[in-house]
C-alpha positions as CSV (number, residue, x, y, z in Angstrom):
1,Q,-14.1,-13.4,-1.4
2,V,-11.7,-10.5,-1.9
3,Q,-8.0,-10.9,-2.5
4,L,-5.2,-8.2,-2.5
5,V,-1.9,-9.0,-4.2
6,E,1.1,-6.8,-3.9
7,S,4.1,-6.7,-6.3
8,G,7.1,-4.5,-6.9
9,G,9.2,-5.1,-3.8
10,G,12.9,-6.0,-4.0
11,L,16.4,-5.0,-3.1
12,V,17.6,-1.5,-3.8
13,E,20.4,0.8,-2.8
14,A,19.9,3.8,-0.6
15,G,18.8,6.7,-2.8
16,G,17.0,4.4,-5.3
17,S,13.4,4.0,-6.2
18,L,10.7,1.3,-6.3
19,R,7.1,1.3,-7.3
20,L,4.7,-1.0,-5.5
21,S,1.4,-2.1,-6.9
22,C,-1.6,-3.8,-5.2
23,V,-4.5,-5.2,-7.1
24,A,-7.8,-6.1,-5.4
25,S,-10.0,-8.7,-7.0
26,G,-13.0,-10.8,-6.2
27,S,-16.6,-9.9,-5.3
28,I,-16.1,-6.1,-5.0
29,F,-18.9,-3.5,-5.2
30,S,-16.7,-0.6,-4.4
31,I,-13.6,0.4,-2.5
32,N,-13.4,3.3,-0.1
33,V,-9.9,3.9,1.4
34,M,-6.9,2.0,0.2
35,G,-3.6,2.2,2.0
36,W,0.0,1.0,2.4
37,Y,1.4,-0.2,5.7
38,R,4.8,-1.5,6.6
39,Q,6.3,-3.6,9.4
40,A,9.9,-4.1,10.2
41,P,11.2,-7.0,12.4
42,G,10.5,-6.3,16.0
43,K,8.3,-3.3,15.3
44,Q,4.6,-2.6,15.1
45,R,3.0,-2.1,11.7
46,E,2.6,1.5,10.8
47,L,0.7,3.4,8.2
48,V,2.7,4.7,5.3
49,A,0.1,6.3,3.2
50,D,-3.6,6.0,2.3
51,I,-5.9,7.4,-0.3
52,T,-9.6,7.8,-0.6
53,R,-11.6,7.0,-3.7
54,G,-11.8,10.7,-4.5
55,G,-8.0,11.0,-4.3
56,S,-7.4,12.6,-0.9
57,T,-4.1,11.4,0.5
58,N,-2.4,11.0,3.8
59,Y,1.3,10.3,4.5
60,A,3.4,9.4,7.5
61,D,5.8,12.2,8.3
62,S,8.8,10.0,7.7
63,V,7.9,9.5,4.0
64,K,6.4,12.9,3.0
65,G,8.1,14.3,0.0
66,R,9.6,11.0,-0.9
67,F,6.6,8.6,-1.4
68,T,3.5,9.1,-3.6
69,I,0.4,7.1,-3.3
70,S,-2.1,6.9,-6.2
71,R,-4.9,4.6,-7.4
72,D,-6.8,3.5,-10.5
73,N,-10.4,3.0,-9.5
74,A,-11.2,1.2,-12.7
75,K,-8.5,-1.4,-12.1
76,N,-9.0,-1.6,-8.3
77,T,-5.3,-0.9,-8.0
78,V,-3.3,1.2,-5.6
79,Y,0.3,2.2,-6.2
80,L,3.2,3.5,-4.0
81,Q,6.0,5.3,-5.7
82,M,9.0,5.3,-3.4
83,N,11.9,7.6,-4.1
84,S,15.0,8.5,-2.2
85,L,14.8,5.3,-0.3
86,K,16.6,5.0,3.0
87,P,17.8,1.9,4.9
88,E,15.1,2.6,7.6
89,D,12.5,2.1,4.9
90,T,13.3,-1.6,4.9
91,A,10.2,-3.5,5.9
92,V,7.4,-5.8,4.6
93,Y,4.9,-3.5,2.8
94,S,1.3,-4.5,2.8
95,C,-1.7,-2.9,1.2
96,N,-5.2,-2.8,2.5
97,A,-8.6,-1.8,1.3
98,D,-12.0,-1.0,2.8
99,V,-14.3,-3.0,0.5
100,Y,-18.0,-3.0,0.1
101,R,-19.6,-6.2,-1.2
102,S,-23.2,-6.4,-2.4
103,P,-25.6,-6.7,-0.7
104,F,-23.8,-6.0,2.6
105,P,-24.1,-2.5,4.0
106,R,-20.8,-2.5,5.9
107,S,-17.3,-2.5,4.6
108,L,-14.6,-4.9,5.6
109,T,-10.9,-4.3,5.6
110,Y,-8.8,-6.7,3.6
111,W,-5.1,-7.2,3.6
112,G,-2.5,-8.5,1.1
113,Q,0.3,-10.8,2.1
114,G,2.9,-8.2,1.7
115,T,6.0,-7.6,-0.4
116,Q,9.5,-7.2,1.0
117,V,11.4,-4.0,0.5
118,T,15.1,-4.0,1.4
119,V,17.2,-0.9,1.2
120,S,20.9,-1.4,1.5
121,S,23.3,1.3,2.9
């Protein structure tokens, strides 16, 4: 099985920074795309950023210029550096990964349990 575990969430004042980490472990052959999503109470989950194995990135317009996604393929880890945080960034942040497991030819998407980010005004 594959597990994703996030860390780094917490309470921060507006304008502050946090760095989230997500480590994938288990029976992993390779990982294609890894991403960060967030969900605030009463709202749908939305994509924050994702990154391919080769390093190509994609960001939601609301976080461009403030957040940076990166990954360490050797460690099966994805990071999200969040700067200039705003109260509207408050949400549960979850990572996901498209994982290939030998000998299966298709990838499956796995999700972590999430980490709470709260930005006070």
